[in-house]
N, C-alpha and C positions, 0 to 999 in steps of 0.2 A: 540762416539765409533761406528764403522761400525757394522751393523747387521751381525751375524754369518750365513753364507750360508751353508746349510746342503747338503752334497754330495748325489747324487741320489743313490749311491751304499752303503750308510751308513746303519747300522743296523736299525736305527729309520725310515729311508725312506722306507726300505724294509718291515717294520712291518705294515705301514699304510694300504696298500691294503689288507693284511691279516686281519687287525682289521675290515675293512669295510665289508669283507666277513663274519666274525663272527657276526657282528652286524645285517647284513641282515638275516643270518641264525637264529639268536636269535629272530628277529621280526617274521619270518615265524613260528617258533616254538610256540611263544606266541599266534599268531593268530590261529594256529591249536588247541592249548589247549582251547582257548576261544570258538571256534566253537564247539569243542567236549563237552565242559561243557554245552553250551546252548542246544545242542542236547540231552544230558543226562537229563538235568532238565525237558525238555518237555516230555521225555519218562518215566523217573523213579521218578521224584520229587527230592526235596532237600536232604532228609536224605539218599536215596538210591544212590545218586550221590557221589561217593568216589574218592579220588585222585588216588587210585590204578586202578579203572576202566577207568578213564580218561587217565592215563599214558599208559595203555594197548591199548586204542583206538588210541592214537596219535603215539604210538611207542617210547615213551621216558621213562626215569627213573622217578620215583616219586620225587626224589631229584631235578630233573629239574623243575618240577612244583613248588616246594617249593622255588627254587632259583628265579624263575620269580615272584611269587606272595606271598610267605611267609607263607601262610596257606590256608586252604579251604575257610575260610571267606574272606580272601584277594582276592582269585580267584573269588568268587561269587560277591563280590563288584565290581571287575574290569569288570565282565560281565555286571552288571547293569550300570556302568559308560559308558562303550562302547556303550551300547544301547541308553542311553540318548544322547551321543555325536552324534550318527548317526541320531537320531530323530532331534536334534538341527540343523544339517547340511542340512537335506533334508525336512522332513515333516513340522517341525516347521517353516522353512523359507517359504515354500509354504503357510502355514496357515497365517503367518504374512503378506503375499503379498495380501491377500484377501481384498477387498475395505472397508468392513464394519465389525463392531464388531459382528453383528448378524451372518454373514457368518463365521467369525472366531470361534465363540462359537459353532456353529453347526459342524464345521470341527473338533474341539477339541473333541466334544462328540463322533463323528463317530470314531475318532482315539482311544478313550478310550474304546468304545464298541468293536472295533476290537481287541484290546489288551486282553480284558476279554475273548473273544471267541476263539482267536487263540494263544495267548502267555501269559496265566495267570501265568505261572511259574515265569516270570520276576517280577511281583508284589509280588508274594509270597517270592521271594528272598529278596526284600527290607524289608518286614515285619520281616522275619527271622533275617536279619542282625541288624535291629533296636533293637530287643529283645536281640540279642547276645551282642550288644554294651553296653547294660545297665548293663552287668555283668563284668565291669572293663576292657573294651577294648577301651581306649581313642583314639588310632590311628584309629580304625574302626569308632568310633563315630564322629571323626573330619572329616573324608572323607564323611560320610553320611550327616553331616551337610552342607558340601560344595555342595553336590549333591542336597539337598533340597533347598539350597540358590539359586542355578542356576535355579531350576524349578520355584521358586517364581519370580525371575527376569524375566524369560521368559514369565510367565503368566502376570506379571505386565506390560510388554512392550506392550502386546496385548490389554490392557485396557486404555492406555493413551489417546486414541481418545475421550473417554467419561469422564475420570477422570483426571483432571489437576494436582491434588496434588499427588506427588510421594509417600508420606507416605500412602495416602488413597488407591492408586492403589496397593501398596504392601500389604496392609491389605486385600483387596479384593482377591488378588492372593493367600494369605495364606488361606483364607476362602474357595476358590475354590478347592485348593489342599486337604484341610482337608475334604471337602465334597466327593471328588473322593476317597480318602483313606477310608473314612467311608463306602461308598457304596461298595467298594471292600470287606471289612470285612463282610458285610451282604451277599454279593454274595457268598463268600466262605462258609458261614454257610448254606445258603438257596438260591441257585441260582434261583430256580423256583419262588421264592417270588418277584423277582425284574423284573419288566417290563421295560426294558431299553428304549423302544420307548415312553412309557407313561412318564417316567422320563425326557426324552429329551424334550417332549412338555412342561412339567412343568418348566424345566430350561429355555426354550425359553421364556415362559411367564414372568418368573422372570426377565430375561434380558431385555425384552421389557419394563417392569415396571420400571426397574432401569434407562433405557435410557430416558423414559418419565419424571421421577422425576428429572433427571439431566438437561434435557432441560428446564423444568419449573423453576428450581432453577436458571439456567443461565439467563433466561428471566427476572427474578425479580431483578437481579443485576443492580445497577445504572450505 
C-alpha cells in the first residue's frame, strides 16, 4: 500500500510550524524559570524561594511553573540536574582530559572549593531534596538516585588509570563523594573550622599514598 502523502495545506501540515513555535517558546520559558530559581536561591535561600516570587520574576503564571516542573521540589531538582549536566559537558570534560590522576584530583578539589565559596546554594538544594525524598516522594528519590549514580560513574571514570577493577573504582568514587558531602555538612555548621587548603594537601597526600600502594601491588604481580 502506497504511503499516504499529506497535502501542504492540510490542517496537520499547517499545525506543525505552530507546534515548533510553541515548543521553542516553552523551552525559553523553562530556561528563564531555571535561571530565576538559581538567582533566587543564591539571594534568598531555599525556604524563601517561592513559586510565586519566581513567577513574578519571570512574568508567567504560577500554574506555568507547575506545568513545567510539577512542584517546587521538582523545580529545585531540575536546577540541580541542569547544573550537573553543564559541569559534565564542560568542566568535567576538561578535568578528565588532564594527563594524570593527581592533576585531576587537584582540579576536582578546586572545583569543589569554588562551589562552596561561590555557589553553596546548589549543594544545599541537594541536601534539602534528599531529606524531602525520605518523606514518601518516590519519584523525587528516583531522580536523586540517578543523579548520584551519574556522579559516581563520573568519579569512577577518572580513577580507572590507577584502579583496574571497575567495582573497586566505583567503590572509591562512592567514598570520595561521601567525603565531599560530609565536608559540606561540616562547612554548613562551622565554615571557619574547615581549612580547605590544608584539607587539599591532606587529600593530595592520601592520593599519592594510594598510587604508591597500587604501583607496589602491581609490581608484585607475577
